C-alpha positions in Angstrom: 21.5 51.1 -65.8 20.7 49.7 -69.2 19.6 51.9 -72.0 18.4 51.1 -75.5 18.1 53.7 -78.3 16.0 51.7 -80.8 13.4 50.1 -78.6 9.9 50.8 -79.9 11.3 53.8 -81.9 12.1 55.9 -78.8 15.6 56.9 -78.2 16.7 56.6 -74.5 14.0 54.1 -73.6 14.7 53.0 -70.0 14.6 49.4 -68.8 15.2 50.0 -65.1 11.5 50.5 -64.3 9.5 47.3 -64.1 6.0 47.4 -65.6 3.5 46.6 -63.0 -0.1 46.1 -63.9 -2.5 47.1 -61.1 -5.6 45.0 -60.9 -8.0 45.8 -58.1 -9.3 42.7 -56.5 -12.4 42.3 -54.3 -12.0 41.3 -50.7 -13.8 38.5 -48.8 -16.3 39.9 -46.4 -15.4 37.2 -43.9 -11.6 37.1 -43.8 -10.6 40.2 -46.0 -8.5 38.0 -48.3 -8.2 39.1 -52.0 -10.6 37.4 -54.3 -10.3 36.9 -58.1 -13.0 38.7 -60.0 -15.1 35.7 -61.1 -14.8 33.6 -57.9 -18.0 32.4 -56.2 -16.1 31.4 -53.0 -13.2 32.8 -51.1 -10.0 30.9 -51.8 -8.8 31.4 -48.3 -11.7 30.6 -46.0 -14.3 29.1 -48.4 -17.0 31.6 -47.7 -19.7 31.9 -50.3 -19.7 35.2 -52.2 -22.7 37.1 -53.6 -22.9 37.7 -57.3 -24.9 40.0 -59.6 -26.8 37.0 -61.0 -27.8 35.9 -57.5 -31.6 35.3 -57.4 -33.8 33.4 -55.0 -34.6 29.9 -55.9 -38.2 29.5 -56.9 -40.0 26.2 -56.4 -42.2 25.4 -59.4 -45.6 23.9 -58.9 -45.8 20.3 -60.0 -47.7 19.8 -63.2 -51.3 18.8 -62.9 -51.3 15.0 -62.4 -54.3 13.0 -63.3 -56.4 11.7 -60.4 -57.0 8.0 -60.5 -60.5 7.1 -61.5 -60.9 4.7 -58.6 -58.9 4.0 -55.4 -58.0 0.6 -57.0 -56.3 2.0 -60.0 -54.9 -1.1 -61.8 -52.4 0.7 -64.0 -51.3 -0.7 -67.3 -51.8 -4.4 -66.5 -54.9 -5.4 -64.6 -54.7 -8.2 -62.0 -55.1 -11.7 -63.5 -53.4 -10.7 -66.8 -50.7 -13.2 -68.0 -47.6 -11.9 -69.6 -45.4 -13.9 -71.9 -47.4 -17.0 -70.9 -45.3 -17.1 -67.8 -46.2 -14.2 -65.3 -49.6 -13.6 -63.8 -50.1 -10.1 -62.6 -51.4 -10.0 -59.0 -51.3 -6.3 -58.4 -49.4 -3.1 -58.9 -46.9 -2.2 -56.2 -46.2 1.3 -57.3 -45.5 3.8 -60.0 -42.9 6.5 -60.7 -41.6 8.8 -63.4 -40.1 6.0 -65.3 -42.8 3.3 -65.1 -44.8 0.9 -62.9 -43.8 -2.0 -60.7 -46.1 -5.1 -60.5 -46.3 -8.1 -58.2 -46.5 -11.3 -60.2 -47.0 -15.0 -59.5 -46.1 -18.0 -61.7 -48.6 -18.2 -64.5 
């Protein structure tokens, strides 16, 4: 048995007892495996774990979108318009969040 008299200022300090830090770990409700504190999923079986910040997902209503003034909404470029002296707009094919798509013919 090893002894040291000057360790941390305590005479007779013993080295024969290992220092064990006890950390309580949660258990998976599905497989009972130990789970680290901040895990969102079980490392053994992959089951999703609940958390304190768990809240239901709420679907937001889409913003009010303007209603076309007529069923034949032409968009930014009306049919018949010529772009770059090369493309004649024949109609709008569709529109999305990033812009509009037009059908053209040689101008």
